[in-house]
C-alpha positions in Angstrom: -26.2 25.4 -159.3 -29.6 24.3 -160.7 -31.3 21.3 -159.2 -33.4 18.5 -160.8 -35.2 15.7 -158.8 -35.7 12.7 -161.0 -38.7 10.6 -159.9 -39.2 7.1 -161.3 -41.3 4.1 -160.0 -40.1 1.1 -161.9 -37.1 -0.3 -163.8 -38.4 0.8 -167.3 -38.8 4.4 -166.1 -35.4 4.3 -164.5 -33.9 3.2 -167.8 -35.6 5.9 -169.8 -34.8 8.6 -167.3 -31.1 7.6 -167.4 -31.0 8.2 -171.2 -32.4 11.7 -170.8 -30.2 12.6 -167.9 -27.1 11.3 -169.7 -27.9 13.7 -172.6 -28.6 16.5 -170.2 -25.2 15.9 -168.5 -23.5 16.3 -171.9 -25.2 19.7 -172.3 -24.7 21.2 -168.8 -22.4 20.5 -165.9 -24.1 23.0 -163.7 -27.0 20.8 -162.5 -27.3 18.9 -159.2 -29.4 15.7 -159.2 -31.3 13.6 -156.7 -33.7 10.8 -157.5 -36.0 7.9 -156.7 -34.2 5.6 -159.2 -32.6 2.3 -159.8 -29.5 0.7 -161.3 -29.6 2.8 -164.5 -29.6 6.2 -162.9 -27.1 4.9 -160.3 -24.8 3.8 -163.1 -24.5 7.5 -164.3 -23.9 8.8 -160.8 -27.5 9.8 -159.7 -28.1 9.0 -156.1 -31.5 7.6 -155.1 -33.1 8.4 -151.7 -34.2 4.8 -151.4 -34.2 1.5 -153.3 -36.5 1.5 -156.2 -37.8 -2.0 -155.4 -39.5 -0.5 -152.3 -42.2 1.1 -154.5 -42.3 -1.3 -157.5 -45.7 -2.8 -157.3 -47.7 -4.2 -160.2 -51.4 -4.6 -161.0 -54.5 -3.8 -159.1 -54.4 -6.3 -156.2 -50.7 -5.7 -155.4 -51.5 -2.0 -155.0 -54.5 -2.7 -152.8 -52.5 -5.0 -150.6 -49.7 -2.4 -150.2 -51.7 0.8 -149.9 -50.3 1.7 -146.5 -46.7 1.1 -147.7 -47.3 3.2 -150.8 -48.8 6.1 -148.8 -45.8 6.0 -146.5 -43.4 6.1 -149.5 -45.4 9.0 -151.0 -45.1 10.9 -147.8 -41.4 10.2 -147.5 -40.7 11.1 -151.2 -42.6 14.4 -151.0 -40.7 15.4 -147.8 -37.3 14.6 -149.4 -38.2 16.5 -152.6 -39.3 19.6 -150.7 -36.1 19.4 -148.6 -34.0 19.2 -151.8 -35.8 22.3 -153.3 -35.3 21.4 -156.9 -36.0 23.8 -159.8 -37.6 20.9 -161.6 -39.4 17.8 -160.5 -38.9 15.5 -163.5 -41.2 12.5 -163.1 -40.9 9.6 -165.5 -43.8 7.1 -166.1 -45.4 5.2 -163.1 -48.3 7.8 -163.0 -50.2 6.3 -160.1 -47.2 6.9 -157.9 -45.3 9.8 -159.6 -48.3 12.0 -160.2 -49.5 11.6 -156.6 -46.1 12.8 -155.5 -46.1 15.6 -158.1 -49.5 16.9 -157.0 -48.5 17.2 -153.4 -45.1 18.8 -154.2 -46.7 21.4 -156.5 -49.3 22.3 -153.8 -46.6 22.7 -151.2 -44.2 24.6 -153.4 -45.7 26.1 -156.6 -42.3 27.4 -157.7 -41.1 23.9 -158.5 -41.7 23.2 -162.2 -43.3 19.7 -162.7 -42.5 18.0 -166.0 -43.8 14.6 -166.5 -42.3 12.3 -169.2 -44.5 9.5 -170.7 -48.1 10.6 -170.5 -50.5 8.3 -168.6 -52.4 6.1 -171.0 -55.6 8.2 -170.7 -56.6 6.8 -174.1 -56.8 3.4 -172.6 -58.6 4.2 -169.3 -59.5 6.9 -166.9 -59.5 9.8 -169.4 -61.0 12.0 -166.7 -57.6 12.2 -165.0 -56.5 14.8 -167.5 -58.7 17.5 -165.9 -56.9 17.1 -162.5 -53.4 17.0 -164.1 -53.6 20.6 -165.3 -53.6 21.8 -161.7 -50.1 20.5 -161.0 -48.3 19.8 -164.3 -46.3 22.5 -166.1 -45.5 20.4 -169.1 -46.1 16.8 -170.2 -43.9 15.0 -172.7 -45.5 12.5 -175.1 -44.1 9.3 -176.6 -46.7 9.3 -179.4 -48.3 12.0 -181.5 -51.9 10.7 -181.2 -51.8 11.5 -177.4 -51.5 15.2 -177.9 -55.3 15.8 -178.5 -56.2 14.5 -175.0 -54.0 17.1 -173.4 -54.8 20.0 -175.8 -58.4 19.5 -174.9 -57.6 20.6 -171.3 -55.0 23.2 -172.3 -52.2 21.3 -170.8 -48.8 22.2 -172.3 -47.6 19.1 -174.1 -44.8 18.2 -176.5 -44.3 15.1 -178.6 -40.7 14.0 -178.0 -40.8 10.4 -179.2 -39.5 7.3 -177.4 -35.9 7.2 -176.2 -35.7 3.5 -177.0 -36.1 4.4 -180.7 -33.3 6.9 -180.7 -30.4 6.0 -183.0 -27.9 5.8 -180.1 -24.4 4.5 -180.8 -23.8 1.6 -178.4 -20.5 0.2 -177.2 -20.1 -3.1 -179.0 -19.3 -6.1 -176.9 -17.3 -8.9 -178.4 -19.3 -12.1 -177.9 -17.0 -14.5 -179.8 -16.0 -16.3 -176.5 -19.5 -16.1 -175.0 -21.7 -17.6 -177.7 -22.1 -20.9 -179.6 -22.2 -19.9 -183.2 -23.3 -23.3 -184.3 -26.8 -22.7 -182.8 -29.4 -20.0 -183.3 -30.6 -17.9 -180.4 -34.0 -17.2 -179.1 -34.3 -14.3 -176.6 -36.8 -14.6 -173.8 -38.2 -11.8 -171.6 -40.0 -13.1 -168.5 -40.4 -9.7 -166.9 -38.7 -7.1 -164.7 -40.7 -7.8 -161.5 -40.7 -10.9 -159.3 -44.4 -11.4 -159.7 -44.1 -11.4 -163.5 -41.1 -13.8 -163.5 -42.9 -16.1 -161.1 -45.7 -16.5 -163.6 -43.9 -16.4 -166.9 -40.7 -18.3 -166.2 -42.3 -21.8 -165.6 -44.3 -21.3 -168.8 -41.2 -20.4 -170.8 -39.3 -23.4 -169.3 -41.9 -25.8 -170.6 -41.8 -23.9 -174.0 -38.0 -24.5 -174.2 -38.5 -28.2 -173.5 -41.1 -28.5 -176.3 -38.7 -26.7 -178.6 -35.9 -29.0 -177.6 -38.1 -32.1 -178.3 -38.8 -30.8 -181.8 -35.5 -29.1 -182.7 -32.2 -28.9 -180.8 -30.8 -26.2 -183.0 -31.4 -23.4 -180.5 -29.9 -21.7 -177.5 -32.3 -19.8 -175.2 -31.3 -16.6 -173.3 -33.4 -15.1 -170.6 -32.9 -11.3 -170.4 -33.0 -10.2 -166.8 -32.3 -7.2 -164.6 -29.5 -7.5 -162.1 -31.9 -7.6 -159.1 -33.6 -10.8 -160.3 -30.8 -12.5 -162.2 -29.9 -15.0 -159.4 -33.6 -15.6 -158.7 -34.2 -16.6 -162.3 -31.0 -18.7 -162.4 -32.2 -20.6 -159.3 -35.5 -21.3 -161.0 -33.7 -22.4 -164.2 -31.3 -24.7 -162.3 -34.3 -26.7 -161.1 -35.1 -27.6 -164.7 -33.5 -30.2 -166.8 -32.5 -27.7 -169.5 -28.9 -27.4 -170.7 -29.3 -24.9 -173.5 -30.6 -21.9 -171.6 -28.9 -19.2 -169.6 -29.6 -15.9 -167.9 -27.9 -12.6 -168.7 -28.3 -9.2 -167.0 -25.5 -7.0 -168.4 -27.1 -4.4 -170.6 -24.4 -4.4 -173.3 -24.3 -8.2 -173.5 -28.1 -8.4 -173.6 -28.2 -5.9 -176.4 -25.7 -7.8 -178.5 -27.4 -11.2 -177.9 -30.7 -9.7 -178.9 -29.1 -8.4 -182.2 -28.1 -12.0 -183.2 -31.3 -13.6 -182.1 -33.5 -15.4 -184.6 -36.7 -14.7 -182.6 -37.9 -13.3 -179.3 -40.7 -14.1 -176.8 -41.4 -10.9 -175.0 -43.4 -10.0 -171.9 -45.8 -7.2 -172.8 -44.2 -3.8 -172.0 -41.6 -1.3 -173.0 -39.0 -3.9 -173.9 -41.0 -5.0 -176.9 -40.0 -1.7 -178.6 -36.3 -2.5 -178.1 -36.9 -5.8 -179.8 -38.7 -4.1 -182.7 -36.0 -1.5 -183.0 -33.4 -4.2 -183.5 -35.4 -5.8 -186.2 -36.1 -9.1 -184.4 -39.3 -11.0 -185.1 -41.3 -11.7 -181.9 -44.5 -12.6 -180.1 -46.0 -10.9 -177.0 -47.0 -12.9 -173.9 -48.6 -11.9 -170.6 -50.4 -13.6 -167.8 -51.8 -12.3 -164.5 -54.1 -13.6 -161.8 -57.8 -13.9 -162.5 -58.9 -10.9 -160.4 -56.4 -8.5 -162.0 -57.3 -9.8 -165.5 -61.0 -9.3 -164.8 -60.4 -5.7 -163.6 -58.2 -5.0 -166.6 -60.9 -6.2 -169.0 -63.5 -4.2 -167.1 -61.7 -0.8 -167.2 -59.4 -0.9 -170.3 -60.7 0.6 -173.6 -58.2 -1.0 -175.9 -58.2 -4.2 -177.9 -54.5 -5.0 -177.7 -51.6 -4.6 -175.2 -48.7 -4.1 -177.5 -48.2 -0.4 -178.5 -47.6 -1.0 -182.2 -50.8 -3.2 -182.3 -52.7 -0.4 -180.5 -51.5 2.3 -182.9 -52.7 0.3 -185.9 -55.6 -1.4 -184.1 -54.7 -4.8 -185.5 -52.4 -7.6 -184.5 -49.1 -7.0 -186.2 -47.2 -8.8 -183.4 -49.1 -11.9 -182.1 -50.3 -11.5 -178.5 -50.7 -14.6 -176.3 -52.5 -13.3 -173.2 -53.9 -15.0 -170.2 -55.2 -18.5 -171.1 -53.4 -18.3 -174.4 -50.1 -17.7 -172.6 -49.2 -21.3 -172.2 -46.3 -23.5 -173.4 -48.3 -25.1 -176.2 -49.5 -21.9 -177.8 -46.1 -20.2 -177.4 -44.4 -23.2 -179.0 -46.9 -23.4 -181.9 -46.6 -19.6 -182.6 -42.8 -19.5 -182.4 -42.3 -22.7 -184.4 -44.8 -21.6 -187.1 -42.9 -18.3 -187.6 -39.5 -20.0 -187.6 -40.7 -22.3 -190.4 -42.2 -19.4 -192.4 -39.4 -16.8 -193.0 -41.8 -14.8 -195.2 -44.1 -14.2 -192.2 -41.2 -13.0 -190.1 -40.2 -10.6 -192.9 -43.7 -9.3 -193.3 -43.9 -8.6 -189.5 -40.6 -6.8 -189.6 -41.5 -4.7 -192.6 -44.7 -3.5 -191.0 -42.9 -2.8 -187.7 -40.3 -0.7 -189.6 -43.0 1.5 -191.2 -44.7 2.1 -187.8 -41.5 2.9 -186.0 -40.6 5.5 -188.7 -44.0 7.1 -188.1 -43.5 7.4 -184.3 -39.8 8.2 -184.0 -38.8 11.7 -183.0 -37.5 13.7 -186.0 -34.2 14.3 -184.1 -34.0 12.2 -181.0 -36.2 11.8 -177.9 -33.4 12.5 -175.5 -32.3 15.6 -177.4 -35.8 17.1 -177.4 -36.5 16.2 -173.8 -33.2 17.6 -172.5 -33.8 20.9 -174.5 -37.2 21.3 -172.7 -35.6 20.7 -169.3 -32.8 23.2 -170.0 -35.3 25.8 -171.1 -37.1 25.6 -167.8 -33.7 26.0 -166.0 -32.8 29.1 -168.0 
C-alpha cells in the first residue's frame, strides 16, 4: 500500500486538492491517505490530523500575531507526517506554511518525495525563494505557463498542469425550481472564505444591496459561503433590513445559482476563476487593514490582484480595492455594467480568450494525478 500525505493550509487549497485526489482515487485503489485538510477532502473520505481552521491565517499582521501558534502547528504537522511515513508529501498552495513543513520533512527523511501544487507567486514578490526551494522540492506543478521560467532558471523540475477550476468537469445538476424566484434576476456575492474577510466585506456588501434595492427591486442577492461561516454570515445578515438576500453553502447549489446569475461581486482570489469559467460578468473587490495594505504595496511587484488582469497587465475585470471598495463604488460599477450589456459581453469575450490560453490541454487533475502516480511507481 502506497501512502500520500496531502498538506493544505486554507479552504481554496483544500478544494483544489480534493479534485486531484478524487481523480487519483479513480486511477488507483492502492493508496492510503492522510491530510491537513478541510471539508472538501473530508467529503471524499480523507482524514485530517486537525481542523484546517487552526492554521488558516491571512495577511501579514495576522501571521505576526500568531507566530507561536503557527510554529507549534508546523512542529505538530512535521511530526505526524514523519510518523505516517508517506511515499509522497503532496502540498497544495499556502506556501508560507506548506513549504516550511516540506523543508523540515525533506531534511528529516530525504526519501519522501515532495511535490508542491500551485507555485508560490515568486513573480509577484520574493523571487529569491526559488533558490531555497530546490533543496527540498522534487517537483513543482504550475497553474500558468509563464511561471515555468522562474523555476527553470534554478533547475527545479516543474510542469505546467493548468488550473483544476478550469477543467471541464461534469457536475451533478441540482434542480432549483423550488428554491429560486424566477421572476427576479440574481446577483452572486462572495465576501470571503475567512472570518476576517467576511467581517470587512459583508457590511460593505449589505450597504451595496440597499443601494441596489433603492434603485431597482428586480434582483435577489445570494452570498456564497463555506459551511464553517454560513451561520456567522446569516447572523450578520439578519441584523440588516434586507428581505431579498440569502446565504448558501452547499457546493452544488452554489454552482447552480452562480450559473443563473446576471452578475457577481467577487472577493479577490481563486473563486474569481470559477465565476469566469461559468461565463458570469463580475467585478473584484478587496479591503484589508491599513498596515497590511501598506506592506502589500511595499513588497508586491504587480499592478493588479486578479489573475486574468495580471496575465494581460490591464484591467479586464474591474478591481475595487481598499478605499475604492465601498458601497457607492460597487453600486456604481455593478449598475453601470447591468445597464450596458455590450460591456458585459466584451468582458466575457476577453475572459474566454484568456481562459483558453491558460487551460490544460487535457485536464489539470488528469495531468497532476499522472505525475503523482509516476512517483509512486
